[in-house]
N, C-alpha and C positions, 0 to 999 in steps of 0.2 A: 670361308664358310657357305655350306651349303643354302640352298632357296628356302628350305624350311626356318633355319635357324635365322637368316635375313629377315625373312617374314614378321617372328617373334622379335628380333631385335627391332623393326621398325612401329611395331605395336606398342613395345613398350618404352619408347620415345612420348609416345602419345597418352597411353594411360598410367595414372598411379598406381605402384603398388605400395601394399601396407601388409603391416604383419598381423597373426592372427589375436596378437595380445594388444595391437592398435583396433582393429576391427572390433574385438568384443568391447573393448573401450566408447566405442562410436556406438554401437550397437543398445547400451545405455542411455542414448540420449535419445534420438530422432531417428538416427541412418538404419535403413535396412538391408539385412544381411541375404541375398539372393543366392540361393545354391542350385546351381545349374548342373548338377550331375544327374544321371538316370534313374530310374524309380529302384534297380536292383545295387546300387551303390548307396541311394539314400536306406536304403532299408539297414545297410551296417550300423548307420549314425548319420545325425545331422544334428548342427546346432539349434540350441533349443530356438522355437518363435523363428525362425528362421521361413524365408518363404522358397517353396520348394518348385523347381519348374524343370523340368529337362530342357536341355542345351536344344532340343529337336523342335519344338515349340515354342522357344522363347521369343522370337519374331510375333509371334501371331498370338501370343496371351500374356502379353509384358502389360500392354497398356489396361487391359479388362485388370489386372494385379495391383497395378502401379500407375495409377494415371498421369498423378502427377511430374509431370519432365524435370522438375526440380529437385527432388526428393534426392537424397544422397544415398546412394546403391553399392553397396560391397558383394561384388561379386566371386563366389569361392565355387572351384572345382575340386577334382581328386588331388590335384598335387600343382596348379595353379598355370596352367597353361591354355586349356579350354577357358578358362574363367577371362583370359587377356583376348583371346577371340571374341567372347560372348560380351567383355564390353565395350569391343570397338564397335559390336553392333548396335549396342545400345547407345550409344555415342550417335551411330549414323539414326536413329530413330529420333534423336533429340535430346537425350538424356543427357542433362548438362554437369551433373554433380557422379561420376562414376570413377570405382575405385578396384582393382583385383586385389585378392589376396594371396602374398606370396605363399609355395608350400600347401596351397591347398588343405582340404580334410585334413590330409595325412598329418600337415604339421599343428592343426588346430589340436587335434587327439595326443601328439607328441606331447604338445606344452601344458596338456592335462585341464585344458577349456571344457567347460560343459557341453554336454550331447546329448540327444536320446534316440532312440530306437522308434521311428514314427510308423504307425500303419501304414500298409501300401496293398495294391495288387496284386494278387496271385497269376501265375500265368494263364489260367483260366478265366479269373476276372478280367485279363485284361482283353482278351481275344472277345468274349463276352458283351464288353461294354466298349470296343473301341470306337465307335462311333460316338460317345458321349466323351469318352478320353479327348479326341480331338476336336471339341469345341471348346472356343476361350470362357464360353460360359459356367461350363462343368467342369471338364477335365478329371484328372484324377483323384484332385482334393474332394470337387462334388460328387463321383462316385462314392467315393467312401461315405461322403455324409448321408445318401442316398441307403447305402448297405446299412449305415448305424439308425436310420430313423424308423421309427413305428406307427404303422398308419392304421388306424380301427375303420372299416367297413361295415357300413350299419345296413344289413341287408344284402342279399346276394339274390338279389332281383336282376329286371331290365335293368336298370342303372348299375347298380354292384357288380353286375359281371363285367363289362367292358372297363370299370374302374380297377376292379380287381385284377383281371389279366395285364391291364397296361401296367400297373404300378408293379405288379410280379416282374413283367417283362425287364422294367427300367431298373428293379436290382432294391427295390425298396425291402429292408433287411427282415425287418418284422409286420407279418400283415396278419391282424385279426379279422375274421369275419364272423360277425353276428348274424344268425337264423334260426329259427326255432319250426321251419318249416320245411315239407319233406317237397320234392322234385316232381313234380305233376307233368303231365303231357302239355299241357297247354303252356306251360310256362316256355317251350322248348322255342316257341316263337320269337322269343324276343331276349330270353336268359342265356348268354350261352356260353357259361360256364359249366351247362349242364349237357347230358346226352341222354339218347333214348336208353340207354344200357344203366344208366342211375336212377332212372324212374322209379319212384318209390323209398329212394334212401335221403335220410336228412341232406338238405341244401350245404349244410356248410361242408359236409361229407366228401359231397360229390365235388364244392367246389376246391376243395384242399385238393382230389386228384387231378384235377385241371389244372390247377397252379403250382402243383410239384412237377408235374409232369413240363409243363413250360421252363421251370428254372426250379430245378431241384436245388438249389443254393441257399434261397430263402426261408425264414421260418414262417411256415401259415397256423397261426393257432387259430381254433375254431370255439365258438361259443355258441351251441347249440341251446338256446334258452331264450325266453320272452325279456325284453329290455324295459324294466319297468323302474316305479322311483326308487327302490328298494336295492335294484344292482347298478343301476345306471352310473355312479360314481366307481364303483369296485372296474365296473369295464372300460371307464374312459380313464381312468387314473392310470392306468397300464400305458397307456399310447400318448404321441406329441401330436398329431392331426387325426380330425373327427370327419370322415365324409359321411353324408347323409344321403342315402341312399333307400329310403320309406318310402312309401306311399301313403301314407296317412298323416291328417292334423295330428292328434293326441302326441305321435312317435316325435313329430318336428321340433312340438313344443316343448316336450321333455330332453330330446336331445338337444336343442337351442340353450335351455334353463343350466343346463349341466354344464355346458361349453363355456357359459358366461360364468358361471360360480367357480369354475377351475382353471378359467383361463386358454382354454384350446380352442384352436381355430376350427370352424367348422365351413368344411366346404361345401355348400348345400346345393342339390340340384332336384329339379321335380320336371315331370313330364303329363300331357292331357290330350289324349287324341292325338293331333298334330301339332303342338307346340310345347315348347321347352325353356328353361330356366335356369341359369346357372349364377349362383355369386357366393361368395367369403363373408360368415358373417364372424366378425374377429374385433368385437370391443377391446379386448385386452390386449390389442396391437400397441406395441410402443410407439412407433411411427404411424402416423397418420389414423388412430382407430376409425372402425367403419362400424354402423348398426346392428345391431342383431335383430331378429326375426319377430321379435315381439314389437320393434321399433315400428315394424311395418304392421301387423296384425297383434296389438295387444292384449288379445284375448281369444280363446279356441272357439271353433265355432264348426262344426259337422257339416256344415251347408257351402263351406269355402267350396269345397273340391272333390268330386268323386275320386274313387281311387281306381287304377286300373281295372281291374276285374269288375270294374262296374261301367266304367266308361269306357271301357277300350283302348287301346295304343297302337298309333303305326308300330311294325314292328323293329325297325331299323332306329325311330327315335330314341329310346334309350340309349343306344349306341352312340347316337352323338353328345347328349346330354352327358353322358359316364365320362367320353371321352375329353370335354370339357372338363368337368371338376378331376381326372388326372393329371393334367394340363396345371391347372390351378393347382392341385396339390404339389407337385414336384418342383413349380415354380417356388411355393411356400417353403419346401423342404432346403432348397439351394440358396434362396436369398435373393432369388434374381426376377428382373421384369416388373411389370407392375398387375399386382393380384387384382382379380374384381372384388375390391374391399370398398364398399361405400359405391358400387355400381351391381347392376344384374343385369346379364346380357340375355335377352329375350331372342328365340329363335322359331320362326314360323315355316315348319317343312313346306306347307302348302304355297306359299308364295316365294321361298327360298330367299327370305328376308333376315336381318339380322339388326335389332336394335338394344341401344343400351339405353339402359334406367337408371339416375342417379339417385341414390339414395342416401338421407340424412339421419344421424342418430337423433332419434327421440328426447328431447331434455328431461322430459316427464316419464320414460319408459321403467316398469316397474320391476325389470331384471336387471337393466344395464347403464342406467344412468349414474350420475353421481352422487344422486341422493337415495338411490336405490338401498332397501335394506331386505338381507337376504331373508327370507322367511319357510324356506322349503320347495319343494316339488308338489304344486298345487293348479287345480286348471287344467290335468290331464287326468286320463285312465289309467288305472292303477296297474293294466297290462296293456302293451300296445302292440298291435300286429303291423308285420313287412309287408313290403311289397308280394302279390300273390298270384 
C-alpha cells in the first residue's frame, strides 16, 4: 500500500462513511449536508439545500456558517475522497458528529437523488470580487446576494455619489438613481459622480456613465424625475433597500413615510457644514425593529435644517457620510453585523469625533406605531427637490 492509500485508510478508521441514501434521509431531520467541492464542480449540480463551501476555504469559513460544533455534518465531494480529508479537518476543529458520503456527488446523482444547478460566479466576477469571496462573512454566497440585490439611491449629489460608487464597486446588481437635476460646476466640489465634461447634462445620465465605467456588469437604472407623493411608491417598490441622500426636509419625510408603508429599510444620511449623521430607519425589521424618522421629528418644519446650497458644506464630508451609508447598506443586504437600527452615528469633522445616539420608537408615532393608521402622504410638498 502506497503512502496515499495508507493515509486514506487511516482516515477511514476515524471518519464514519455513509451512503447517499443514508445521507438524504438524515438531511430530512436536522443534519447538514456540506458540499466541499469547488464552484466549477458545484455549477454542474449540488444537493438541494446543501451548504456549499469550497475545500480551500473550509477551515476559514466553517464556524461562520455552522457555529454549532455538535451539529451533525454530512460531508460530500465529487467521489468521496476529499470529503474524508475535509471531515478529518472538521474533527480537528472540534466538530464531534461528522460523516463522509461514500461515492460523493457522482454516486448521489447516479442513485437519482434530487439536486439543483445553483447560481455561481463566472470567472470575471471571481476576479473582480476576489477580496469579498475570501471573507468569511461574505464569500461566494454573499457576493451572489449582492449581485441579486436592488438598491435605490435618492439623489445623485454629495451623499448619493459615494454611496452609488461603492455599491456599484461592491457588485450590487441593480442600482437605481433618482434625480431630476442637471450637473452644475458648483456640484463638482463634492459630487464625485460627475465630471467637468458632464456639466449641463442630467445628473442621472452623468452618474450612469461613471458607474457603468466603474463596473459594467451591474444594471444602472435612471429615474430623471421629481420624487413626489404620486410616484414615490412606484419608484420604491422596484427596490429592496432605499438609501436617502436627499438634502431637504420634505423629501426625508416622504421617503420615510413610503419606506414605513412599504416595509423597506431606509439607510439615512445627512450633512451640515462640518457635521454628519447616519442611521438606518427600519421599523418593519423582524428582529429588533427600530424607529422611523417621524419618531424623532413627528411633523415637518422647513426651519429644521438648511440645504447645502443654503448653508454650505465641507466638500469631503458627504463622502464620509455616504461611505458609511454604503457600509450599512451592504450589511443589510448580507444580513451581517449590527446595522445602525435604533442608533445614530454622529460625526463632527472639526473635532474628529464620533458619537452614538440611542433612538427609541415612539409608541405614538403617527406613521410606524402599532396603532398608526395609514392615511396617505400628508405634510410634505407635492414635489421635493434633491441635493443641489
